[in-house]
VEXVEXDREN-839314 format. One record per atom (N, C-alpha, C): y, z, x; residue in one letter. Coordinates in steps of 0.001 Angstrom, whole numbers, padded with zeros to 6 digits, always signed. Layout:
residues N
YZXa
...
END
This chain:
residues 315
-030038-043958-041909m
-031163-045051-042304m
-031826-044329-043521m
-032384-045318-044093a
-033573-044971-045404a
-034668-044391-044802a
-035279-043136-045786e
-036522-042518-045174e
-037877-043351-045737e
-037603-044305-046517k
-038798-044700-047081k
-039654-045568-046246k
-040816-045685-046404g
-041661-046108-045197g
-043133-046690-045624g
-043705-047256-044971i
-045164-047846-045310i
-046178-047010-044592i
-047452-046987-045270k
-048395-046350-044592k
-048947-047253-043258k
-048668-046402-042322l
-049162-047306-040804l
-050571-047286-040706l
-051573-046885-041449h
-052990-047075-041481h
-053208-048387-041955h
-052395-049220-042638e
-052692-050358-043176e
-052366-051531-041844e
-051707-050855-040876r
-051584-052005-039639r
-052829-052215-038707r
-052970-053043-037903l
-053846-053293-036911l
-054312-052337-035911l
-053466-051308-035775l
-053332-050211-034597l
-053853-048964-035439l
-053707-048761-036836s
-053954-047857-037671s
-052662-047065-037787s
-051549-047050-036775r
-050375-046205-036917r
-049835-046738-035649r
-048512-046701-035601l
-047758-047081-034260l
-047074-045580-033873l
-047581-045371-032859l
-047130-043906-032250l
-046629-043837-030979l
-045398-043718-030406f
-044925-043714-029237f
-044869-042260-028590f
-045359-042008-027525c
-045449-040811-026814c
-044525-040941-025566c
-043408-040354-025543v
-042832-040062-024226v
-043427-039197-023624v
-044010-039448-022244v
-044921-038794-021440v
-044339-038697-020252v
-045004-037897-019080a
-044539-038105-017670a
-044221-039007-017035a
-043353-039375-016177a
-043188-040728-015530a
-044444-041038-014749a
-044896-042463-014711i
-046271-042689-014033i
-045491-043795-013060i
-045957-044030-011893s
-045301-045142-010971s
-046190-046317-011115s
-045476-047549-011253f
-045997-048747-011321f
-045516-049597-010132f
-045276-049223-008867p
-044772-050115-007957p
-044490-051499-008125p
-045958-052105-008568e
-045471-053626-009036e
-044232-054031-009454e
-044055-052986-010568t
-042851-053613-011524t
-041594-052991-011119t
-041819-051768-010688q
-040532-051107-009943q
-039730-050735-011337q
-040139-050397-012240a
-039707-050010-013713a
-039196-048470-013732a
-037798-048315-014051k
-037249-047161-014369k
-037558-046526-015696k
-038197-047212-016518g
-038363-046650-018005g
-038955-045620-018368g
-038559-044734-019215l
-039687-043972-019602l
-040886-044330-020029l
-042245-043335-019693s
-043428-043575-019689s
-043721-043674-021336s
-044453-044488-021831l
-044686-044874-023299l
-045949-044929-023394l
-046433-044137-024384a
-048098-044469-024998a
-048024-045151-026197a
-048643-046436-026398l
-048675-047275-027764l
-050211-047330-027837l
-050878-046594-028971g
-051968-046835-029237g
-053141-046581-028236g
-052683-045541-027427g
-053560-045097-026402g
-053160-045934-025250g
-052420-046760-025263s
-052012-047492-023616s
-050694-047274-023591s
-050550-047123-022098q
-049278-046741-021839q
-048410-047740-021212q
-047565-047494-021822v
-046172-048674-021091v
-044946-048004-020551v
-044691-048778-019567k
-043381-048216-018722k
-042517-049162-018368k
-041632-049610-019177q
-040722-050441-018965q
-039288-050202-019555q
-038276-051099-018900e
-036948-050554-019114e
-036676-051173-020535e
-037283-052140-020872t
-037145-052949-022352t
-038337-052762-022707t
-038471-052354-024097f
-039461-053051-024896f
-039198-053159-026536f
-040209-053506-026938s
-039915-053854-028355s
-040884-053504-029603s
-040200-053588-030949l
-041127-052765-031876l
-040752-053764-032923l
-041813-053620-033778f
-041600-054808-035100f
-041865-054252-036112f
-041163-053799-037222a
-041112-052963-038323a
-040715-054082-039497a
-041269-053478-040860v
-040642-053985-042099v
-039717-053067-042290v
-038781-053631-043422p
-037468-052865-043574p
-038046-051545-043975p
-037429-050194-043878g
-037991-048934-044186g
-039027-048160-043451g
-039611-049173-042783e
-040933-048399-042203e
-040752-047195-041630e
-041402-046166-041444i
-041271-044929-041165i
-042212-044907-039234i
-041557-045078-038463l
-041930-045050-036919l
-041689-043513-036318l
-042494-043445-035357s
-042787-041824-034881s
-042692-041827-033330s
-041931-041124-032769l
-041633-040896-031413l
-041887-039429-030934l
-043015-039280-030164d
-043659-038026-029677d
-042643-037673-028607d
-041856-036594-028258l
-041395-036223-026955l
-042066-034975-026195l
-042725-035570-025207i
-043470-034558-024872i
-043184-034674-023184i
-043552-033384-022591d
-043129-033193-021173d
-041820-033647-020633d
-040860-033709-021630y
-039446-033700-021263y
-038782-032457-021889y
-037713-032238-021162d
-036740-031216-021838d
-035824-032108-022949d
-036131-031853-024020t
-035678-032569-025083t
-034114-032360-025327t
-033568-031169-024827s
-032225-030980-024704s
-031272-031877-023694s
-031988-032489-022919k
-031415-033224-022101k
-031583-034927-021902k
-032452-035365-023338l
-032946-036253-023666l
-031775-037164-024529l
-031246-038216-023882h
-030405-038950-024745h
-030595-039825-025733h
-030602-039725-027101i
-031266-041000-027811i
-029766-041758-028605i
-029532-042793-028580r
-028756-043402-029311r
-029243-044659-029847r
-028589-044848-031193f
-028934-045986-032051f
-027741-046641-032107f
-027955-047954-032260e
-026648-048967-031713e
-025370-048260-031549e
-025518-047686-030260g
-024369-046889-029632g
-024040-045648-029661g
-024613-044924-031029v
-024254-043586-031570v
-025334-042606-031468v
-024915-041438-030718e
-025699-040750-030220e
-026501-040077-031482e
-027788-039658-031533i
-028728-039206-032316i
-029207-037960-031551i
-029127-036667-032552k
-029988-035470-032023k
-031320-035529-032200k
-031916-035381-030756p
-033529-035466-030811p
-034045-034240-031358p
-035169-034218-031657p
-035553-032748-032269p
-036207-031716-031089p
-035856-030606-031339a
-036281-029822-030329a
-037618-029885-029595a
-038441-030064-030291t
-039793-030220-030117t
-040358-031409-030887t
-041503-031338-030549g
-042598-032365-031343g
-042247-033522-031753g
-042357-034162-032614i
-042346-035726-033001i
-041017-035799-034046i
-040279-037114-033435w
-039155-037439-033995w
-039417-038499-034733w
-039269-038797-035947r
-039462-039729-036777r
-038146-040134-037261r
-038307-041692-037427f
-036739-042094-037975f
-037367-043459-038417f
-036602-044129-039514s
-037070-045272-040323s
-036339-046480-039599s
-036885-047451-039995a
-036386-048712-039759a
-034938-049136-040715a
-034189-049833-040294p
-033287-050010-041179p
-033858-050931-042482p
-033211-050755-043502q
-033450-051550-044931q
-033072-053185-044892q
-032362-053634-044082e
-032077-055023-043568e
-032730-055656-042450e
-033342-057060-042836s
-033771-057540-041712s
-032848-057833-040245s
-033373-057903-039291g
-032305-057876-038156g
-032833-057449-036985g
-032228-057410-035737l
-032452-056654-034510l
-031588-055406-034333l
-032253-054267-033945y
-031431-053183-033732y
-032194-052455-032649y
-030875-051661-031768y
-031103-051093-030216y
-031084-049641-030433y
-032003-048927-029875f
-032120-047408-029810f
-032207-047270-028310f
-031295-046859-027719e
-031247-046359-025998e
-031972-044957-025961e
-033035-044771-024854l
-033462-043559-024387l
-033209-043514-023113l
-032734-042589-022909e
-032152-041832-021367e
-032415-040645-020999e
-033357-039986-020043y
-033707-038777-019327y
-032865-039079-017746y
-031752-038385-017985p
-031010-038290-016577p
-031738-037574-015544p
-032201-036825-015569d
-032759-035580-014854d
-033952-036509-014175d
-034723-037383-014611g
-035452-038224-014110g
-035064-039571-013811g
-033707-039983-014101g
-033276-041628-013696g
-033951-042732-014448g
-034536-042094-015694e
-035240-043104-016774e
-034771-043404-017752e
-034594-044642-017871a
-033804-045378-019138a
-034743-046439-020050a
-035054-046133-021284t
-035217-047470-021745t
-034647-048087-023047t
-034465-049026-023223t
-033945-049978-024559t
-035142-049994-025167t
-035018-049745-026450l
-036076-050208-027475l
-035581-050888-028560l
-036118-051864-028655n
-035525-053191-029450n
-036248-052838-030970n
-035739-052861-031769v
-036680-052753-032994v
-036334-053864-033974v
-036936-054827-034172f
-037061-056018-034869f
-037425-055771-036456f
-036353-055760-037102v
-036818-055507-038881v
-037247-057043-039370v
-038423-057232-039751g
-038917-058417-039909g
-038693-058646-041668g
-039117-059865-041946t
-039213-060411-043327t
-040658-060597-043807t
-041076-059977-044908v
-042234-060213-045538v
-042487-061484-046057v
-043624-062085-045707l
-043717-063406-046540l
-044789-063153-047462l
-044828-063674-048972t
-045619-063428-050168t
-046695-064567-050003t
-048227-064383-050517p
-049061-065170-050252p
-048488-066542-050862p
-047685-066697-051737q
-047203-067891-052699q
-046281-068836-051676q
-045397-067940-050807q
-044357-068696-049809q
-045002-069341-048759q
-044345-070367-048445e
-044877-071310-047243e
-043877-071451-046284e
-042549-071248-046499s
-041490-071533-045938s
-040518-070199-046173s
-039121-070039-044937l
-038554-069238-044704l
-037154-069997-044325l
-036320-070560-045006e
-034936-070445-044893e
-035246-072085-044477e
-036238-072916-044955g
-036655-074126-044702g
-037791-074618-043350g
-037752-073230-042672y
-039007-073534-041689y
-040189-073236-042143y
-041149-074163-041901r
-042700-073975-042855r
-043199-073247-041982r
-043968-072364-042590i
-044878-071540-042042i
-046169-071614-042423i
-046443-071694-043615g
-047812-071665-044425g
-048342-073033-044848g
-049464-073093-045465p
-049863-071976-046003p
-050846-070880-044718p
-050536-069682-045608l
-050872-068415-044774l
-052392-068473-044203l
-053029-068350-043049p
-054302-067976-042610p
-055328-067349-043431p
-056458-068143-043799s
-057460-067653-044640s
-058071-066422-044421s
-058256-065965-043157g
-058904-064765-042696g
-060249-065419-042125g
-061213-064172-041847h
-062186-064396-041068h
-063354-063809-041951h
-064517-064520-042455s
-065721-063662-043220s
-066106-062520-042512s
-066433-062667-040998e
-067186-061573-040160e
-066148-060387-039827e
-064728-060461-040233y
-063505-059733-039464y
-062598-059687-040603y
-062680-059379-041517p
-061664-059603-042512p
-060419-058456-042338p
-060801-057381-041488q
-059692-056467-041404q
-058974-056700-040288q
-059517-057440-039453l
-058995-058237-038025l
-058254-059312-038212l
-058425-060201-039219y
-057883-061560-039752y
-056810-061350-040818y
-056355-060441-040716r
-055073-060637-041961r
-054025-061214-041653r
-053314-061850-042752s
-051935-062333-042327s
-051161-061746-041651s
-049873-062160-040882p
-049256-061081-040365p
-048565-060437-041328p
-047923-059256-041032r
-047135-058220-042160r
-045922-058813-042261r
-045127-059367-041237l
-043912-059504-041170l
-043567-060679-040297l
-042461-061280-040354y
-041690-062522-039625y
-040632-062086-038898y
-040226-062516-037720v
-038830-062101-037154v
-038091-063324-037185v
-036612-063308-037894r
-036102-064304-037928r
-035316-064344-036480r
-035422-065758-035796v
-034852-066100-034391v
-033729-067312-034488v
-032713-066729-034046t
-031529-067665-033970t
-031364-068452-032233t
-030989-069604-032340r
-030702-069962-030919r
-030223-068950-029937r
-029445-068408-030375e
-028655-067430-029533e
-029479-066354-028983e
-030605-066058-029694m
-031719-064985-029702m
-032789-065049-028531m
-032784-066523-028047l
-034028-066944-027355l
-034016-065933-026045l
-033275-065536-025144d
-033204-065274-023954d
-033110-063423-024403d
-033279-063000-025345i
-033252-061534-025653i
-034893-060925-025002i
-034784-060089-024145p
-035853-059653-023585p
-036615-058681-024418p
-037982-058894-024468l
-038723-058221-025442l
-039357-057106-024687l
-039613-057198-023588s
-039910-056311-022307s
-039836-056652-020809s
-039949-055921-019975d
-039428-056339-018401d
-039531-057736-018108d
-040430-058226-018371h
-041080-059780-017969h
-040962-060769-018896h
-040661-060724-020050f
-040888-061623-021448f
-039606-061705-022045f
-039259-062823-022716t
-037968-062969-023526t
-038732-063489-024582t
-037655-063390-025832l
-038378-063801-027168l
-038562-065468-027422l
-037521-066047-026649g
-038274-067591-026408g
-039173-068025-026140g
-040140-067265-025719q
-041375-067718-024815q
-042202-067673-025791q
-042260-066886-026824f
-043349-066939-027851f
-043049-067774-029028f
-042057-068433-029352l
-041747-069300-030188l
-042648-070302-030389l
-043131-070695-031824c
-043897-071771-032085c
-043088-073185-031507c
-043679-074274-031252k
-043507-075502-030646k
-042973-076532-031732k
-043282-076047-033079q
-043037-076938-033760q
-041565-077530-034038q
-041378-078981-034114e
-039727-079140-034005e
-039230-078757-035439e
-037986-078001-035482s
-037307-077727-036687s
-035820-077309-036074s
-034811-077199-036988t
-033550-076588-036654t
-033829-074900-036787t
-032721-074489-036300f
-032668-072811-036505f
-032093-072559-037584f
-032625-071249-038141p
-033302-070271-037581p
-034764-070828-037800p
-035602-069992-036725k
-037178-070228-036649k
-037591-068738-037030k
-039263-068637-037201y
-039661-067303-037639y
-040538-067277-036712y
-040953-065941-036323l
-041991-065746-035567l
-042761-064401-035871l
-044049-064538-035613a
-044740-063064-035831a
-045336-062922-034320a
-045442-061658-034277l
-045720-061171-032614l
-045882-059809-032815l
-047067-059421-031845s
-047867-057936-031659s
-047217-057442-030592s
-047173-056138-030947e
-046606-055170-029708e
-047791-055058-028727e
-049009-055260-029022e
-050298-055077-028339e
-050183-055896-027508e
-049834-057039-027874l
-049965-058431-026896l
-048919-058247-025981l
-047747-057692-025991l
-046731-057242-024930l
-047169-056066-023993l
-048013-055342-024542v
-048211-054249-023706v
-049408-054909-022674v
-050473-055761-023476l
-051376-056622-022353l
-050542-057518-021538l
-049948-058157-021847l
-049126-058869-020897l
-048474-058460-019713l
-047898-057279-020090e
-047065-056440-019388e
-048406-055925-018189e
-049371-055494-018378g
-050390-055023-017662g
-050911-056404-016746g
-050868-057354-017211l
-051216-058352-016634l
-050230-058959-015492l
-049014-059004-015991v
-048449-059339-014659v
-048165-058362-013545v
-048305-057068-014031g
-048987-056286-012803g
-050010-056632-011731g
-050927-056947-012795a
-052448-057632-012078a
-052145-058321-011156a
-051610-059669-011755v
-051077-060943-010756v
-050504-060669-009547v
-049530-059507-009893q
-048678-059420-008523q
-049646-058604-007601q
-050175-057753-008245r
-051078-057181-007221r
-052290-057820-006449r
-052414-058993-006855a
-053453-059793-006521a
-052471-060760-005456a
-051468-060530-005297g
-050621-061179-004292g
-049685-062541-004643g
-049473-062361-006040y
-048720-063650-006342y
-047449-063085-007089y
-046503-063007-006534p
-044974-062577-006923p
-044174-063181-008239p
-045083-063005-009182i
-044677-063814-010642i
-043407-062699-011219i
-042516-063741-011619e
-041398-062874-012366e
-041888-062639-014041e
-042809-063743-014167t
-043053-064171-015730t
-044420-065047-015588t
-044891-065212-016905f
-045911-066474-016863f
-045162-067850-016967f
-045892-068568-016861g
-045638-070124-017314g
-046316-070025-018785g
-045845-070441-019684i
-046544-070726-021166i
-046716-071714-021646i
-047919-072086-022131i
-048369-073139-023171i
-048230-073044-024434i
-048480-071898-024777s
-048310-071511-026254s
-048520-070273-026612s
-047506-069810-027554g
-047628-068421-027976g
-047793-068280-029525g
-047041-067899-030167y
-047061-067905-031847y
-047197-069366-032381y
-048089-069680-033203r
-048104-070883-033840r
-048025-070555-035155r
-047409-071510-035696t
-047576-071259-037661t
-048508-071814-037938t
-049215-071168-039141p
-050420-072195-039581p
-050161-073372-039904p
-048989-073897-039971y
-048657-075291-040421y
-048822-076297-039066y
-048183-075626-038231y
-048128-076459-036961y
-049572-076134-036447y
-050371-075107-036256n
-051546-075186-035978n
-052484-076124-036481n
-052387-076250-037851s
-053036-077420-038721s
-052703-078681-037953s
-051627-078928-037591l
-051044-080330-037341l
-051609-080557-036039l
-051636-079665-034948i
-052222-080232-033872i
-053952-080075-033492i
-054705-079984-034824g
-055906-079909-035056g
-056744-078547-034351g
-055928-077574-034157n
-056525-076354-033797n
-057398-075748-035167n
-058214-074930-034501v
-059238-073924-035652v
-058224-073323-036337v
-058488-072950-037768a
-057502-072416-038480a
-057685-070821-038203a
-058484-070228-037579a
-058661-068882-037421a
-058113-068722-036015a
-057588-069522-035331s
-056738-069400-033877s
-056342-067994-033885s
-056250-067183-033109r
-055482-066112-032903r
-053883-066006-033035r
-053579-067631-032396h
-052438-067822-032358h
-051555-067650-033314h
-052072-068005-034680v
-051231-068009-035848v
-051024-066432-036374v
-051822-065461-035976y
-051658-063969-036212y
-050664-063437-035268y
-050046-063922-034152g
-048929-063456-033151g
-049500-062773-032212g
-050811-062816-031757d
-051207-061786-031061d
-051999-062635-029698d
-051469-063807-029244a
-052482-064519-028345a
-051202-065179-027826a
-051769-065416-026372l
-050895-066404-025493l
-051759-067240-024519l
-051412-068566-024202d
-051850-069259-023355d
-050964-069502-022169d
-051336-069256-020913f
-050313-068969-019835f
-051055-069415-018585f
-050365-069478-017403y
-050741-069993-016142y
-049660-069230-015287y
-049922-069189-013702v
-049149-068861-012829v
-048243-069953-012018v
-046975-069308-012196d
-046068-070441-011737d
-045128-070022-010989d
-045615-069399-009761v
-044267-068760-009025v
-043042-069857-008513v
-043620-071153-008345n
-042462-072331-007790n
-041834-072679-008882n
-042108-072296-010054k
-041727-072751-011620k
-041437-074286-011690k
-042418-074753-011363d
-042497-076542-011485d
-043362-076805-012820d
-043459-075821-013695g
-044170-076236-015098g
-045857-076305-014763g
-046435-076139-013689l
-047893-076577-013390l
-048546-074922-012939l
-049837-075110-013083m
-050450-073815-012223m
-050501-073941-010954m
-050257-072890-010557d
-050022-072694-008899d
-051360-072874-008332d
-051414-073370-007144d
-052630-073672-006197d
-053030-072365-005737d
-053632-071239-006540l
-053722-069834-006207l
-054887-069715-005026l
-055600-070536-004806d
-056608-070407-003744d
-056063-071331-002392d
-055087-071812-002504g
-054276-072602-000924g
-055061-073516-000610g
-056084-074465-001194d
-056712-075362-001003d
-056103-076813-001086d
-054571-076831-001355g
-053928-077786-001513g
-054153-078477-002657g
-054664-078062-003966d
-054770-078473-005105d
-054843-077747-006336d
-054228-077988-007260s
-054324-077060-008332s
-055462-077663-009276s
-056185-077126-009453d
-057870-077546-010114d
-058378-076479-010796d
-059494-076516-011254r
-060266-075538-011993r
-060732-074388-011461r
-060454-074442-010050k
-060945-073164-009233k
-059817-072158-009370k
-058634-072507-009646d
-057263-072072-009758d
-057341-071231-011246d
-057785-071854-012403v
-057902-071403-013502v
-059111-070151-013524v
-060101-070488-012671d
-061059-069435-012541d
-060421-068291-011952d
-059833-068368-011118m
-059290-067454-010071m
-058530-066491-011050m
-057535-067178-012082l
-056718-066430-012925l
-057625-065721-013963l
-058516-066530-014256f
-059422-065811-015299f
-060224-064631-014814f
-060636-064449-013660d
-061215-063173-012981d
-060221-062291-012800d
-058704-062575-012523i
-057945-061603-012154i
-057828-060617-013962i
-057698-061607-014841v
-057533-061281-016064v
-058675-060485-016881v
-059939-060885-016359e
-061203-060051-016769e
-061247-058621-015965e
-060975-058882-014865d
-061103-057720-013988d
-060529-056796-014421d
-059214-057319-014882y
-058242-055891-015574y
-058462-055618-016728y
-059141-056233-017535r
-059351-055732-018882r
-060502-055218-018724r
-061618-055169-017675e
-062883-054953-017839e
-063045-053439-017048e
-062082-053401-016258h
-061741-052117-015113h
-062450-050848-016306h
-062743-049877-015680a
-063396-048623-016232a
-062050-048017-016324a
-060992-048137-015966g
-059787-047252-016157g
-058785-047986-017481g
-058985-049175-017721y
-058148-049905-018946y
-058443-049247-020183y
-057262-049178-020625d
-057035-048597-022301d
-056463-049358-022999d
-056350-050731-022755g
-055545-051488-023440g
-056312-052083-024701g
-055768-052837-025264p
-056435-053399-026516p
-057304-054535-026163p
-058271-054311-027371t
-059579-055496-026929t
-059179-056757-027427t
-059793-057742-027106g
-059800-059231-027508g
-060563-060188-026818g
-059793-061362-026715g
-060487-062333-026107g
-059959-063032-024856g
-060563-063509-023900i
-060189-064324-022941i
-060687-065358-022860i
-059999-066597-022505g
-060563-067976-022474g
-060073-068884-021325g
-060740-069885-020946r
-060444-070528-019655r
-060345-072133-020351r
-059205-072793-019728y
-058878-073864-020144y
-058788-075109-019041y
-059433-076032-018729y
-059125-076759-017160y
-058433-077861-017491y
-057850-078570-016393k
-056740-079551-016507k
-057049-080720-017268k
-056231-081179-017840t
-056086-082293-018614t
-055059-083353-018797t
-055076-084373-019275s
-053838-084979-019266s
-052617-084093-019842s
-052720-083282-020530r
-051538-082665-021195r
-051154-081203-020384r
-052081-080994-019787h
-051610-079368-018826h
-052546-079567-017590h
-051996-078627-016852s
-052573-078354-015719s
-053564-077106-015691s
-054184-076510-016876g
-055049-075684-016775g
-054377-074416-017141g
-054832-073526-018018f
-054359-072014-018145f
-055544-071083-018631f
-055119-069936-018967v
-056123-068710-019360v
-055412-068407-020838v
-056178-068271-021512h
-055930-067556-023093h
-056236-066062-023271h
-055271-065312-023812v
-055668-063936-023878v
-055081-063483-025281v
-055799-062934-025956d
-055470-062408-027432d
-055992-060780-027437d
-055457-060274-028652t
-055647-058676-028930t
-056476-058818-030255t
-057562-059540-030434r
-058284-059724-031653r
-058969-058219-032356r
-058799-057476-031342g
-059696-056300-031743g
-061391-056156-031297g
-062199-057316-031060y
-063122-057109-030404y
-063295-058206-029171y
-064186-057902-028488r
-064420-058692-027035r
-065020-059913-027435r
-064269-061260-026773a
-064513-062369-027078a
-064640-063086-025459a
-065369-064106-024837r
-065200-064714-023894r
-065546-065950-023821r
-064816-067121-023336w
-065405-068274-023090w
-064855-069156-022075w
END
């Protein structure tokens, strides 16, 4: 693989650094993946995903493991890990989906790391392979550094919809709802996956045995976002927002969380409180962002919005 990379400080997280650390138990998810730290947030997933531009240098710290017993495979081929310290590897030069497998037999831990190598869209481009994306978002006057256009777009075919991005979410759940043929293109943030996996655990601990969330909206192209009349600076066009609800019975509606026999605004409030309690807890080390509540209308049964915009917002 090529050694050419880009400066990771240009990314929202300033750099993307994964650290393999001692295993931590999360009984609500029962994950046996390696413990990973992303931007200061810990992730423990059997599957997780990174999004990179062609040739980008990524780093993996191997800490508290006997690296002589750690197996790393790229596309099924064994790679020798470093004896100690940081293992640096570069994303392939061609766009596509690639797999790294990390296994630590002594601890019974294994993680499949998906590396999605995306396509860069220039400001002059408004579409990729006929899929309308732009014009690209114009940014935000108060927070220009936090409202940059997505740095890459992932090509998605129909056959890829069920690919797991993390233990509780698949690629197809985040696609924009605009009508088009395949391939489609998607912008998505690793930070959002970190947040959502934490929220799955929080909702499970609150007593709701979800496998994933019901989803109203994930990524939106700026073109589609404009068509539906949403604000131009919506975090959905940046790939780090999700509108979701609890749907244990999988009927496509917000569940009756308070057990009063009706799905109403009180259930949205309950979900909002679970999300806010999780993000406001003293031990929370995840990404900062927005939380919003939306009550039942003729088009939906109510939902909560979350994003990782980089500053606190509530509504």
